[in-house]
C-alpha positions as CSV (number, residue, x, y, z in Angstrom):
1,M,19.8,20.1,29.4
2,A,20.8,21.2,25.9
3,A,24.4,20.1,26.5
4,W,23.1,16.7,27.7
5,V,21.0,16.3,24.5
6,S,24.0,17.3,22.4
7,S,26.2,14.8,24.1
8,I,23.7,12.1,23.5
9,L,23.4,13.0,19.8
10,I,27.2,13.0,19.5
11,L,27.4,9.6,21.1
12,L,24.8,8.2,18.8
13,V,26.7,9.5,15.7
14,C,30.0,8.2,17.1
15,I,28.6,4.7,17.4
16,G,27.0,4.8,14.0
17,I,23.4,5.3,14.8
18,P,21.8,8.0,12.6
19,V,19.5,10.5,14.3
20,Q,17.5,11.9,11.5
21,G,14.0,10.4,11.8
22,V,11.1,9.6,9.4
23,F,7.5,9.1,10.3
24,L,6.3,5.9,8.6
25,E,2.7,6.5,9.4
26,P,2.1,10.2,9.6
27,D,-1.6,9.9,8.8
28,Q,-2.4,7.3,11.4
29,S,-5.1,8.3,13.8
30,L,-4.0,8.6,17.4
31,S,-7.4,9.1,18.9
32,V,-8.4,6.7,21.7
33,P,-11.7,4.9,20.9
34,D,-14.6,5.3,23.3
35,G,-14.5,2.8,26.2
36,W,-10.7,2.7,26.5
37,T,-9.2,4.5,29.6
38,F,-5.6,5.7,29.9
39,E,-3.9,3.9,32.9
40,G,-0.5,5.5,32.7
41,R,3.0,5.2,31.1
42,L,4.8,1.9,31.2
43,A,8.0,1.6,33.2
44,A,11.2,1.4,31.1
45,S,11.8,-2.1,32.4
46,D,8.5,-3.4,31.2
47,N,8.5,-5.6,28.1
48,V,6.7,-5.0,24.7
49,T,6.6,-7.0,21.5
50,L,6.7,-5.1,18.2
51,T,6.0,-6.3,14.7
52,F,8.2,-4.9,11.9
53,A,6.7,-5.2,8.4
54,L,9.7,-5.5,6.1
55,K,9.6,-4.0,2.6
56,Q,8.8,-6.7,0.1
57,Q,10.1,-7.2,-3.4
58,R,8.3,-7.7,-6.7
59,V,4.9,-6.7,-5.5
60,D,3.9,-5.8,-9.0
61,I,4.7,-9.3,-10.2
62,L,2.7,-10.7,-7.3
63,Q,-0.3,-8.6,-8.4
64,D,0.1,-9.8,-12.0
65,V,0.2,-13.4,-10.8
66,V,-3.0,-12.9,-8.7
67,E,-4.8,-11.5,-11.7
68,R,-3.8,-14.4,-13.9
69,V,-4.6,-17.2,-11.5
70,S,-7.9,-15.7,-10.6
71,D,-9.2,-14.9,-14.1
72,P,-11.3,-17.8,-15.6
73,D,-10.2,-16.7,-19.1
74,S,-6.5,-16.9,-18.3
75,P,-4.5,-20.0,-19.2
76,L,-3.0,-19.8,-15.7
77,Y,-6.4,-19.8,-14.0
78,G,-6.3,-21.9,-10.8
79,M,-2.5,-22.4,-11.0
80,H,-2.0,-21.2,-7.5
81,L,1.4,-20.8,-5.7
82,S,2.6,-22.5,-2.6
83,L,3.6,-20.5,0.4
84,E,7.2,-21.1,-0.7
85,G,6.4,-19.8,-4.2
86,V,5.0,-16.6,-2.7
87,R,8.1,-16.2,-0.5
88,S,10.4,-16.5,-3.6
89,L,8.5,-13.6,-5.1
90,I,8.2,-11.1,-2.3
91,E,11.0,-12.0,0.2
92,P,12.7,-8.8,1.2
93,A,16.0,-8.0,-0.4
94,S,19.2,-9.1,1.5
95,V,20.1,-5.4,2.1
96,T,16.7,-5.0,3.9
97,H,17.4,-8.0,6.2
98,T,21.0,-6.8,6.8
99,T,20.0,-3.2,7.5
100,V,17.2,-4.0,9.8
101,H,19.1,-6.7,11.8
102,K,22.1,-4.4,12.3
103,W,19.8,-1.7,13.5
104,L,18.1,-4.0,16.0
105,Q,21.5,-5.4,17.2
106,R,22.8,-1.9,17.9
107,F,20.1,-1.6,20.5
108,G,20.8,-5.1,21.9
109,I,17.6,-6.6,20.4
110,D,18.0,-10.2,19.5
111,D,14.8,-11.9,20.7
112,C,13.1,-11.9,17.3
113,Q,11.1,-14.4,15.3
114,T,10.2,-14.2,11.6
115,V,7.6,-16.0,9.4
116,Q,8.0,-18.4,6.5
117,T,7.7,-15.6,4.0
118,L,10.5,-13.7,5.8
119,D,8.7,-10.3,5.5
120,F,7.8,-9.8,9.1
121,L,9.9,-9.7,12.3
122,Q,8.4,-9.8,15.8
123,C,10.8,-8.7,18.4
124,S,10.6,-8.5,22.2
125,M,12.4,-5.7,24.1
126,T,12.1,-3.5,27.1
127,V,10.0,-0.3,26.9
128,G,13.1,1.8,27.4
129,T,14.8,0.1,24.4
130,A,11.7,0.5,22.3
131,E,11.4,4.2,23.0
132,M,15.0,4.7,21.9
133,L,14.6,2.5,18.9
134,L,11.5,4.4,17.8
135,P,11.9,8.1,18.7
136,G,8.7,9.8,19.8
137,S,7.0,6.7,21.0
138,K,5.6,6.7,24.6
139,F,4.2,3.3,25.6
140,S,1.1,3.5,27.7
141,R,-1.5,1.1,29.1
142,Y,-5.2,1.4,28.3
143,V,-8.0,-0.7,29.8
144,K,-11.5,-1.5,28.8
145,G,-13.3,-3.7,31.2
146,Q,-11.1,-6.7,31.8
147,Q,-9.1,-6.0,28.6
148,S,-5.7,-4.3,28.7
149,I,-3.5,-3.2,25.9
150,V,-0.3,-1.1,25.4
151,R,-0.2,1.6,22.7
152,S,1.6,4.9,22.1
153,P,-0.6,7.9,22.0
154,V,2.0,9.8,20.0
155,P,3.6,9.0,16.6
156,Y,6.8,7.2,16.2
157,E,9.8,7.7,13.9
158,V,12.4,5.4,12.5
159,Y,15.9,6.4,11.6
160,E,16.2,7.6,8.1
161,E,18.3,4.7,6.9
162,L,15.4,2.4,7.9
163,A,12.6,4.1,6.0
164,D,13.3,2.3,2.7
165,H,13.2,-1.1,4.5
166,I,10.2,-1.0,6.8
167,D,6.6,-0.4,5.8
168,F,5.3,0.1,9.4
169,V,5.8,-1.0,12.9
170,G,2.9,-2.8,14.6
171,G,2.1,-2.6,18.3
172,L,2.1,1.1,18.8
173,H,-1.2,2.3,17.4
174,R,-4.5,0.9,16.1
175,F,-6.8,-0.1,18.9
176,P,-8.5,-3.4,18.2
177,V,-12.0,-3.2,16.7
178,E,-14.4,-5.8,15.2
179,R,-17.8,-6.3,13.7
180,K,-20.3,-6.9,16.5
181,A,-23.3,-9.1,16.3
182,V,-26.3,-7.3,17.6
183,S,-29.8,-8.4,18.7
184,R,-32.8,-6.5,17.6
185,G,-36.5,-7.0,17.4
186,W,-38.5,-7.9,14.3
187,R,-40.2,-5.3,12.2
188,K,-43.9,-5.2,11.4
189,P,-44.5,-8.1,9.0
190,Q,-45.9,-7.6,5.5
191,L,-47.8,-10.6,4.3
192,Q,-46.4,-12.5,1.4
193,K,-46.4,-16.1,0.2
194,G,-43.6,-18.2,1.6
195,A,-42.7,-20.7,4.3
196,F,-43.4,-19.6,7.9
197,H,-40.4,-19.4,10.3
198,L,-39.6,-17.9,13.7
199,G,-36.1,-16.6,13.0
200,V,-33.2,-17.5,10.8
201,M,-31.7,-20.9,11.6
202,P,-29.7,-23.4,9.5
203,S,-32.9,-24.9,8.0
204,V,-34.0,-21.4,6.9
205,V,-30.6,-20.5,5.4
206,R,-30.5,-23.8,3.5
207,Q,-34.0,-23.5,2.3
208,R,-33.6,-20.0,1.1
209,Y,-30.3,-20.7,-0.8
210,N,-31.5,-24.0,-2.2
211,L,-29.2,-26.3,-0.3
212,S,-30.5,-29.9,-0.1
213,S,-29.7,-32.4,2.6
214,S,-27.1,-33.9,0.3
215,D,-25.3,-30.6,-0.1
216,I,-22.6,-31.3,2.4
217,G,-18.8,-31.6,2.3
218,S,-17.0,-34.9,1.8
219,A,-13.6,-34.0,0.3
220,S,-10.8,-35.0,2.7
221,N,-8.6,-32.1,1.5
222,N,-11.2,-29.4,2.1
223,S,-11.4,-27.0,5.0
224,Q,-12.7,-23.7,6.1
225,A,-12.0,-21.2,8.9
226,C,-13.1,-18.2,10.7
227,A,-10.9,-15.7,12.6
228,Q,-11.8,-14.2,16.0
229,F,-10.2,-11.3,17.9
230,L,-9.8,-9.7,21.3
231,E,-11.6,-11.7,23.9
232,Q,-13.9,-13.4,21.4
233,Y,-14.0,-17.1,22.0
234,F,-16.4,-19.9,21.0
235,H,-17.1,-22.9,23.2
236,Q,-17.3,-26.4,21.7
237,Q,-20.3,-27.2,24.0
238,D,-22.2,-24.3,22.4
239,L,-21.5,-25.6,19.0
240,A,-22.6,-29.1,20.0
241,E,-25.9,-27.8,21.5
242,F,-26.5,-25.6,18.5
243,M,-26.2,-28.6,16.1
244,Y,-28.4,-30.7,18.4
245,M,-31.1,-28.0,18.3
246,F,-30.8,-26.8,14.7
247,G,-28.7,-29.3,12.7
248,T,-31.3,-31.8,11.9
249,G,-31.9,-32.8,8.3
250,F,-28.3,-32.7,7.1
251,K,-25.0,-34.4,8.0
252,H,-22.8,-32.1,10.0
253,R,-19.9,-31.9,12.4
254,S,-20.3,-30.8,16.0
255,Q,-16.6,-30.1,16.7
256,V,-14.1,-27.6,15.4
257,D,-11.1,-29.6,14.2
258,R,-8.4,-27.2,15.0
259,V,-8.0,-24.0,17.0
260,V,-4.9,-21.9,16.1
261,G,-4.1,-19.8,19.1
262,P,-5.5,-19.7,22.7
263,K,-8.6,-21.9,23.3
264,G,-11.6,-20.4,24.9
265,G,-12.0,-18.1,27.9
266,P,-14.5,-18.6,30.7
267,K,-17.3,-16.9,28.6
268,A,-18.1,-17.4,25.0
269,G,-18.6,-14.4,22.7
270,L,-21.8,-13.9,20.7
271,E,-19.8,-13.0,17.7
272,A,-17.5,-16.0,17.9
273,S,-20.4,-18.4,18.4
274,L,-22.3,-16.9,15.4
275,D,-19.2,-17.3,13.1
276,V,-18.6,-20.9,14.0
277,E,-22.2,-22.1,14.1
278,Y,-23.1,-20.7,10.7
279,I,-20.0,-21.5,8.7
280,M,-20.3,-25.1,10.0
281,S,-24.1,-25.4,9.3
282,T,-23.9,-23.9,5.9
283,G,-20.6,-25.4,4.9
284,A,-21.8,-28.6,6.6
285,N,-19.6,-31.6,7.3
286,I,-16.4,-29.7,6.2
287,S,-13.4,-29.6,8.5
288,T,-13.3,-26.2,10.2
289,W,-10.6,-24.3,12.0
290,V,-10.8,-21.3,14.2
291,F,-8.0,-18.7,14.3
292,S,-8.1,-17.3,17.8
293,N,-6.2,-14.0,18.1
294,P,-6.8,-12.3,21.4
295,G,-3.3,-10.7,21.4
296,R,-0.8,-12.8,23.4
297,Y,1.0,-9.6,24.5
298,E,-0.6,-6.3,25.3
299,S,1.3,-4.5,22.6
300,Q,0.3,-6.9,19.8
301,E,-2.5,-6.2,17.2
302,P,-4.8,-9.2,17.1
303,F,-5.6,-8.7,13.4
304,M,-1.9,-8.7,12.6
305,E,-1.5,-11.9,14.5
306,W,-4.0,-13.6,12.1
307,L,-2.2,-12.3,9.1
308,L,1.2,-13.5,10.4
309,S,-0.3,-16.9,11.0
310,L,-1.3,-17.1,7.3
311,S,2.3,-16.2,6.3
312,N,3.7,-18.8,8.6
313,M,1.7,-21.9,7.7
314,S,2.1,-23.9,4.5
315,A,-1.2,-25.6,4.8
316,V,-4.2,-23.6,5.8
317,P,-8.0,-23.8,5.0
318,W,-9.1,-22.7,1.6
319,V,-11.9,-20.3,2.9
320,H,-11.5,-17.7,5.7
321,T,-14.4,-15.5,6.9
322,V,-13.6,-12.5,9.1
323,S,-15.9,-10.1,10.9
324,Y,-13.5,-7.3,11.5
325,G,-13.1,-3.7,10.2
326,D,-12.2,-0.1,10.9
327,D,-12.8,3.2,9.3
328,E,-10.4,3.9,6.5
329,D,-9.7,7.4,7.7
330,S,-8.5,6.0,11.1
331,L,-5.7,4.0,9.5
332,S,-2.5,5.0,7.8
333,V,-2.2,4.5,4.1
334,A,1.1,2.7,4.6
335,Y,-0.6,0.2,6.8
336,M,-3.6,-0.4,4.5
337,Q,-1.4,-0.8,1.4
338,R,0.7,-3.4,3.2
339,I,-2.3,-5.3,4.5
340,N,-3.6,-5.3,0.9
341,V,-0.4,-7.0,-0.2
342,E,-1.0,-9.6,2.5
343,F,-4.4,-10.3,0.8
344,M,-2.6,-10.6,-2.5
345,K,-0.4,-13.2,-1.0
346,A,-3.4,-15.2,0.2
347,A,-5.1,-14.9,-3.3
348,A,-1.9,-16.2,-5.0
349,R,-2.1,-19.3,-2.8
350,G,-5.8,-20.0,-3.7
351,L,-7.3,-18.8,-0.5
352,T,-10.7,-17.1,-0.5
353,I,-10.9,-14.3,2.1
354,L,-14.3,-13.0,2.9
355,F,-14.9,-9.9,5.1
356,A,-18.1,-8.5,6.6
357,S,-19.0,-5.2,5.0
358,G,-20.0,-3.7,8.3
359,D,-23.2,-2.6,10.0
360,D,-23.1,1.2,9.6
361,G,-24.5,1.4,6.1
362,A,-22.5,4.0,4.1
363,G,-21.1,5.4,7.3
364,C,-20.7,9.1,8.0
365,R,-17.8,11.4,8.8
366,E,-17.9,15.1,9.5
367,V,-15.1,16.8,7.6
368,G,-16.0,20.4,8.4
369,K,-18.7,22.2,10.3
370,G,-21.9,20.8,8.9
371,I,-20.1,19.1,6.1
372,H,-20.3,15.3,5.8
373,T,-19.0,12.5,3.7
374,F,-19.7,8.8,3.7
375,R,-17.1,6.7,5.6
376,P,-15.7,3.6,3.9
377,S,-14.4,0.7,6.0
378,F,-11.2,-1.4,5.7
379,P,-10.5,-4.3,5.0
380,A,-14.0,-4.4,3.4
381,S,-12.6,-1.9,0.8
382,S,-9.6,-4.0,-0.2
383,P,-9.7,-5.0,-3.9
384,Y,-8.3,-8.5,-2.9
385,V,-11.0,-9.7,-0.6
386,T,-14.7,-10.7,-1.2
387,T,-16.9,-8.4,0.9
388,V,-20.3,-9.6,2.1
389,G,-23.2,-7.3,2.7
390,G,-26.5,-8.0,4.4
391,T,-30.2,-8.6,3.6
392,S,-33.4,-9.3,5.3
393,F,-36.5,-11.2,4.4
394,Q,-39.2,-8.7,3.2
395,N,-41.5,-10.5,5.7
396,P,-39.3,-11.5,8.6
397,F,-41.6,-14.5,9.4
398,Q,-41.5,-16.0,5.9
399,V,-38.8,-17.6,3.7
400,A,-39.4,-15.4,0.7
401,Y,-37.5,-12.9,-1.3
402,E,-34.9,-10.6,0.3
403,V,-34.5,-6.8,0.5
404,T,-31.7,-4.7,1.8
405,D,-30.8,-4.8,5.4
406,Y,-30.5,-1.1,6.2
407,I,-27.3,-1.6,8.2
408,S,-25.5,-3.4,5.4
409,G,-22.1,-1.7,4.9
410,G,-21.2,-0.5,1.5
411,G,-19.6,2.3,-0.5
412,F,-16.4,3.4,-2.3
413,S,-12.9,3.4,-1.0
414,N,-10.9,6.6,-0.6
415,V,-7.6,4.7,-0.7
416,F,-7.8,2.0,-3.3
417,P,-8.7,2.7,-6.9
418,M,-11.5,0.7,-8.6
419,P,-10.2,-2.7,-9.8
420,D,-10.6,-3.6,-13.4
421,Y,-12.9,-6.5,-12.7
422,Q,-15.7,-4.3,-11.4
423,V,-15.5,-1.2,-13.5
424,A,-18.3,-2.1,-15.9
425,A,-20.6,-3.2,-13.1
426,V,-20.1,-0.1,-11.0
427,K,-20.4,2.3,-13.9
428,H,-23.6,0.7,-14.9
429,Y,-25.0,1.3,-11.4
430,L,-23.9,4.9,-11.2
431,R,-25.3,5.5,-14.7
432,T,-28.7,3.9,-14.2
433,V,-29.6,4.4,-10.5
434,S,-32.4,6.8,-10.1
435,K,-31.4,8.9,-7.2
436,P,-27.7,8.5,-6.2
437,P,-26.3,10.4,-3.3
438,P,-24.5,13.7,-4.1
439,Q,-21.1,13.0,-5.6
440,N,-19.3,15.0,-2.9
441,Y,-20.3,12.3,-0.4
442,Y,-18.2,9.5,-2.0
443,N,-15.3,8.7,-4.3
444,A,-16.9,7.3,-7.4
445,S,-13.5,6.1,-8.7
446,G,-12.7,4.0,-5.7
447,R,-12.9,0.3,-5.0
448,A,-16.7,-0.3,-4.6
449,Y,-18.1,-2.8,-2.1
450,P,-19.8,-5.2,-1.1
451,D,-19.4,-7.9,-3.8
452,V,-22.2,-10.2,-2.6
453,A,-24.6,-10.5,0.3
454,A,-26.6,-13.0,2.4
455,L,-29.2,-12.8,5.2
456,S,-27.9,-10.7,8.1
457,D,-31.1,-10.4,10.2
458,N,-32.8,-12.3,13.0
459,Y,-30.5,-15.3,13.5
460,W,-30.7,-17.9,16.3
461,V,-27.3,-18.4,18.0
462,V,-26.3,-20.6,21.0
463,S,-23.8,-18.9,23.3
464,N,-22.9,-19.9,26.8
465,R,-25.4,-22.7,26.4
466,I,-28.3,-20.3,25.9
467,P,-30.2,-20.0,22.6
468,I,-30.4,-16.4,21.7
469,P,-32.8,-15.0,19.0
470,W,-32.8,-12.0,16.7
471,V,-29.0,-11.8,16.3
472,S,-28.1,-9.6,13.3
473,G,-25.2,-8.1,11.4
474,T,-23.0,-8.8,8.4
475,S,-21.0,-10.9,10.8
476,A,-23.9,-13.4,10.2
477,S,-24.0,-13.1,6.4
478,T,-20.3,-13.5,6.0
479,P,-19.9,-17.1,7.4
480,V,-23.0,-18.1,5.5
481,F,-21.5,-17.1,2.2
482,G,-18.2,-18.6,3.3
483,G,-19.9,-21.9,3.9
484,I,-21.4,-21.7,0.4
485,V,-18.0,-21.2,-1.1
486,S,-16.6,-24.1,0.8
487,L,-19.3,-26.4,-0.6
488,I,-18.3,-25.4,-4.1
489,N,-14.7,-25.9,-3.3
490,D,-15.6,-29.4,-2.1
491,Q,-17.1,-30.3,-5.4
492,R,-14.1,-28.9,-7.3
493,L,-11.6,-30.8,-5.1
494,Q,-13.5,-34.0,-5.6
495,K,-13.1,-33.5,-9.4
496,G,-9.4,-32.9,-9.0
497,L,-9.7,-29.2,-9.6
498,G,-8.2,-26.5,-7.5
499,P,-10.1,-24.3,-5.0
500,L,-11.8,-21.1,-6.2
501,G,-9.2,-18.8,-4.6
502,F,-9.8,-15.1,-5.0
503,L,-13.4,-15.1,-6.1
504,N,-14.1,-11.6,-7.4
505,P,-12.8,-11.7,-11.0
506,A,-14.8,-14.9,-11.7
507,L,-17.8,-13.6,-9.9
508,Y,-18.0,-10.3,-11.8
509,K,-17.4,-12.1,-15.1
510,L,-20.2,-14.6,-14.3
511,Q,-22.7,-11.8,-13.5
512,S,-21.7,-9.3,-16.2
513,G,-24.0,-10.7,-18.9
514,G,-27.0,-9.8,-16.8
515,N,-28.8,-13.1,-17.2
516,S,-27.1,-15.2,-14.6
517,T,-29.3,-17.0,-12.0
518,A,-26.3,-17.9,-9.8
519,L,-27.2,-15.1,-7.3
520,F,-30.6,-13.7,-6.3
521,D,-30.6,-10.1,-7.3
522,V,-31.7,-7.8,-4.4
523,T,-33.3,-4.7,-5.9
524,E,-35.3,-3.1,-3.0
525,G,-34.2,-1.0,0.0
526,C,-31.5,1.5,0.9
527,H,-29.0,1.6,3.7
528,L,-28.4,4.3,6.3
529,S,-25.9,7.1,6.2
530,C,-25.5,10.7,7.5
531,L,-28.3,12.3,9.4
532,D,-28.1,15.7,7.8
533,E,-30.3,17.9,5.7
534,T,-28.8,16.8,2.4
535,V,-29.1,13.0,2.5
536,Q,-31.4,12.7,5.5
537,G,-30.0,9.4,6.7
538,Q,-30.1,7.6,3.3
539,G,-27.0,6.2,1.7
540,F,-27.0,4.1,-1.5
541,C,-30.0,2.0,-2.7
542,A,-30.3,-1.4,-4.1
543,A,-30.9,-1.7,-7.9
544,P,-30.9,-4.4,-10.6
545,L,-27.5,-6.1,-11.0
546,W,-24.6,-4.9,-8.8
547,D,-25.2,-2.2,-6.2
548,P,-23.1,-0.8,-3.3
549,V,-25.5,-2.2,-0.7
550,T,-25.9,-5.9,-1.5
551,G,-23.3,-6.4,-4.3
552,W,-24.5,-8.9,-6.9
553,G,-27.0,-10.4,-4.4
554,T,-27.4,-13.6,-2.4
555,P,-26.4,-17.1,-3.4
556,N,-28.6,-19.5,-5.3
557,F,-26.4,-22.6,-4.6
558,P,-27.3,-25.0,-7.4
559,Q,-26.8,-22.4,-10.1
560,L,-23.7,-20.9,-8.4
561,L,-22.2,-24.4,-8.2
562,K,-23.0,-25.1,-11.8
563,A,-21.4,-21.8,-13.0
564,L,-18.2,-22.3,-11.0
565,L,-17.8,-26.0,-11.6
566,P,-16.5,-26.8,-15.1
567,K,-18.4,-29.5,-17.0
C-alpha cells in the first residue's frame, strides 16, 4: 500500500502537480444540521458542480470607493459604479486566472463558466475528479424530506500553489439555512389608544408608517427584489389573491415582473409568499423581481447562486431583501470575508441590500461546560448590508406605538470590526444603557446590528390560496423596510438623482443628532438570549436612539423621505 501511494506521489510530481496541501477553510464547521440524514458516498462517476472564488485585486480601493459614494458629505456621494467599473477594480490578476485554469486543465476539467466580474468559476466534473482535485474531500449525499444535497463531511485541501489564488471552494460544506416565518398566537392585550385591527396587513403597515394612498411607485427605472432559497417558491395566484383581499386603498401590482431562476414548485412556501406580498404592498406599484435559488445541482449553495447572479447581471433591481442567515461560528472566516466583499461590490453599484436580523434574539452558544456567549448571525453582521430587526405593537390589536419583538436578532460580530459609521451610536448605547449584559457574553468592538427595524409580529399572508394569520419573524419586517427604501428611491429617480445605495452611512449620520423624526425610536423591551443563571434568558434591551435590538427604530415615511431627498 505504501509503495502504491509513493508511486502515485512520484507520478504527480513528474507530471507537474504539487502534492503539498493547504486548508482554505480550516475553521469551517462540518457538523450536519438537525433534520439532514446521511445517505452514503457518491460514486466516482457521479457529477458535481463546484464554485471557485478567485482572489480579487484592489479590495482596499473598492472599500474606499464604497465609503465615498455612500457618504452624504462626500463629493462622490451617489456616483456609483457600473458592473463593468466594479470588474475593472477587482478582477483577479492574470497570474490567478492562468494558475487556476492550468490546474483545472491538468485534471481534465474544462466545463467551466465564469461571471461578468471574472472572480468566480463554476465547474462541473465527476466526483472522482473532484476528490483528486481537492484532497481530503469525500462527497456524500444528505436528504431532508424531499430535499437532497451533496456535501463533504470532511475538510478539503488545495495544492499549495493555489492557496494564493482561491479564497474558498463552494459546494463542499455549508448546509443551506434561512430565516423561517413562524405563526404564533397573540399576547394578552394592554389597552391603549389607537386604531383597532385584527392582525398586520398592508393597510396597518401603511397606516403605522404614515404611507398615504399616493405613496406608490411610478418611476419606470425603479425596481426591487427579494431572494428565496432551497424549496421556497411563491405563486403568482397567491400574490393576486393577497392583493385582492388586502390591497385596497392604494395602486399596486399583482404580478411579479421577473423571476430569475426556477419558477415555482407544486407548493408555495410561507416565507416566499410573505417576502413577495409585503415588499410589493409596501413598495407598491414598483416593478418587482424574485431571485429563486433552490440549487440547480445538489452540490451548489443556494445563497452563493444569488450572489453569482448579482455579479453576472449589468442591470438588477436597486433594492434587495433577504431572509437568510447562519451562525457566524458555523462559517469559515475566509468565506465570510469574501462574501463581505461581494456586498461591497453591490454597494459600489448603488444597490441596497437588506438582511433579516434573525429570530433568535442575541442567540446563545455554549463555549465550555456551563459557559455561554451570545451568538451573532451572518450576513446580518456584515458591515456592508442594512440589517432589519423586529418590533411588535404594544397592544397587538391596536395601531399604536411599537415595542421590541423579543425574537428580534441583534448583537455584535465576532468577525467584523465595528465600522466607523456606527462607532458613536454604539458607544453611546454601551455607555448609557442601564443594565447591559456581562461583557464576556459579546464582543463590544464588533460590528453591531440591527440598523433599523419594522413590525415583525402577527402578519396576514396568503400561501397556497389560504389566508394565514399570525405570521411572525424578521423575515416580515425586512421586505417592509425594503419597500420603504424603494419608495424613496422612486422619488429620487424621478428627480434625476441616483438610488440610495448602501444606506448605513447616510442613516447613521441622519440620526446622530438625536432629534431626527425620520424613524420612530423604540425604547421598550428586551430580546431573548441564553437560559442560564447569569443572564436568565435576557439579551440586550431597547433604549433611546440606537440599540442592538431595534437599531434606530422603525420608519416614519414622510420624514425619512424628506431627509433622504435633497431639496
